[in-house]
N, C-alpha and C positions, 0 to 999 in steps of 0.2 A: 875492945875485944881482944882477947888472948891469941897469939899466933897459932896455937895449936886448934883453938876453935875455928879459924878461918880455915885452916887447911881440911878439916873434916866435914864442914858445911858446904854443900854444893851452892855455888852462885856468889859466894863471898870471895874477894881477894883485896890485897892491899897494892896501893900504888902510891909511891911519893908520900908516904906518911900517912895516908888516909885509907879508910877501910869502904870499900864499895860493894853493892849487891848488883847483879845482873838487872835486876828490876829497876834500877836507877837509870837505865839507858833505854833510849827510844831506838827502836828497831829500823835500820836502813832499808827504805823501801824504794827510793829514787835511785837506781843503779846508775841512771844518766848523769848524774852529778859526779863529776871527776875527782872531786876533793873526798868524796866519801866512797868512792868505788873500792871494793876489797874489804871494807869494814862491815861488821854485822851490826853495829850500834854505836850511838854517841849521847853524851850527856854535855850539855851547855854549862859553861862556868861563867861566862859573860856573853855579851852579843858578839863578840868577836873571837872567843875562843871555847875550847872544851875538851873532852876526853874521849877517845875512840876505843872500841874494843872489837876484837874478833877471836871467835873460838876456834881451838884447833879441830881437826877433822875428828879425833877421838872425844871432844868435849872435856878433856882433862885439864886443859890449860886455858889461859886467856892471853891473848896479846894485846898490850894497852899502848896507846900513842896519846899525843896532844896534837891539837890543831889551832892555829892562830890565822 
């Protein structure tokens, strides 16, 4: 995917050389889990690791992190 395509298509973003879409993530519904508290979604990479996302208040940007 061309970087310009990513910028102008809502939901797509690039992280560590890989293109993601927000639909790739499961919504965090268990806010009692301290590891996921504050994140909006997650996608498992392995049994023990994955990628986390949080939308900014204006939904213009995505904050991305890894968990292990």
